[in-house]
N, C-alpha and C positions, 0 to 999 in steps of 0.2 A: 545542362544547371545544376550547378552545383549546390548539396545538402546543407554546403556553410551556410547560407544562411535561409533564413526560416522567416518567414511570414505567414501571419494571422492565418492565412486560409490555406497553412500546412494543417491544420489539425482543424479543420472544419469536421471532418469525416468524423474522426474518434472522438471529437469532443460533441457531437450527434449524438453518438450512438452513443457511450459514456452515462451523459448527462442528461439525455430526453429518449430515448428509445426504452434505455434496459429501465428507466424509474416508469416509463406507460407501462412495463412491462410484470415488473415484479408488484407495483404497487409498494405500497406501507412497510413490506418485507426488503427493500433495496438496501438497505442498510446495513440490515444483519444477513443479508443472503451473499453479499459484496465481501463483508469480513471473511466469510466461511470461503469464501472463492478463493482470496490472496492467502488465507492459510494453506489449502488444497494445493495451487499453484506456485508456493515456496516449496512445499514437498517437490512436488516437480522440478524446479529451479534452483533446487540450492546453494547459498553461498557459503565459504567455506571460513570469508570475514568480511571487517566491515567493506575494504576497499572493493572486494569482491560483489556487495551488496549494491555500495554507492554505483558500480559501474553495468550492473542489472537497471537500475532506475534509467543510467542513463539512453542504454543499449534500448529498451523497452520504450523508450521517447516517454515516460512519466516525469520527465522534466531531474531538474538538478537536484540530487540530496544531502544533503552537508549534516556533519552530526555537529549538534551545537550544547550541549552540556549532557557528561556523563560521572555519573558516584552512587556509589552502592550496586544497589539493582534498578537505578533508573536511566535512562536515555532517553534523550532528548535531540530531537534531527528536525531538519527546514528543508521541506520542500518548494524550492522554487523554478522560475524558469518558462516561457515563453507560451509552452501549454498549461503552465498553473497560473499563469494569468489570462490565455483563455478561456478557464473552465471554471474563474475565479469568476468570469461576469454572467455566467451564469446559478440564477439563484437557489436553487435546489442542486447544485454539482455536491457532487461528496468521494469520502476520498476514504471510504470504506474500504474498498480495494488494495488500498497501499496500505493501510490500517493494515488487516491484517496477515499480507505479507508480509509487512517490517516484525509482524512478532511472534509468526513462526519463524522466522527466519535467524530470530536473535535468541530465538526459546533453544532454536536443534544449537545455534553455536554454544549458547551459556548452560544449556543441558537442565533451564528451570523452564516452568511453565511462566509464560509472557505474553502480557495484554498490553493493546494501543487503542490513544484516542487521539482521535485529532480536532486540529482548530485552526479555521479559516481567520487569516492575517490580515491585516489592512492593508496592510504596505507589497499584495500580491502574492506574498507565503501564506503556508500553509503549516502550524506544526504540528507533531507527533510527538506524545507522550508514552513511553515505554516503560514499565515495570512489572519486573519478574522479583517472582518468588522463588526463594532460595531457598524454602521450607519444602517445595512439592516441584518432584524430580519431572524433567519434559521425558515423556516416551510418545513415541507414534501412535493418534490413536487406530486402534484398531478395525479392519475392515468386518462389517457382516456379511458374512458365504449369504449367495443369494438362496431364499427357501420357497420351495413350490408347495402349494398346497394342494 
């Protein structure tokens, strides 16, 4: 069977874990933890440019990512596809992981601190708004050494 033809059932396990199990485990902290996890994942899978970033989303099966607007220190992305449509059927679905991933990738590319927010759209799409601060240079977060008491 070819992977080119997706059915909604192809995403069932992923959707169940991302939008039902993880929120059950993390509770009210889900959004913040997923955003941080996305930033951390971006450091493990750095992209050199927007083309690689778009390809990563496809490879990770997060959906089809597209830049819809770019000006000064702002970027707007749109995420669509069958996985996004399936996830949007779940009222509590979060796209904080993707937002954190985008924020960190753009921060690493532009070398400015960057934050992202997402908004679910009525047309089975999710939009991300990213803002970079050119007055705040990017630096990798330091890892604290484990100390024993």
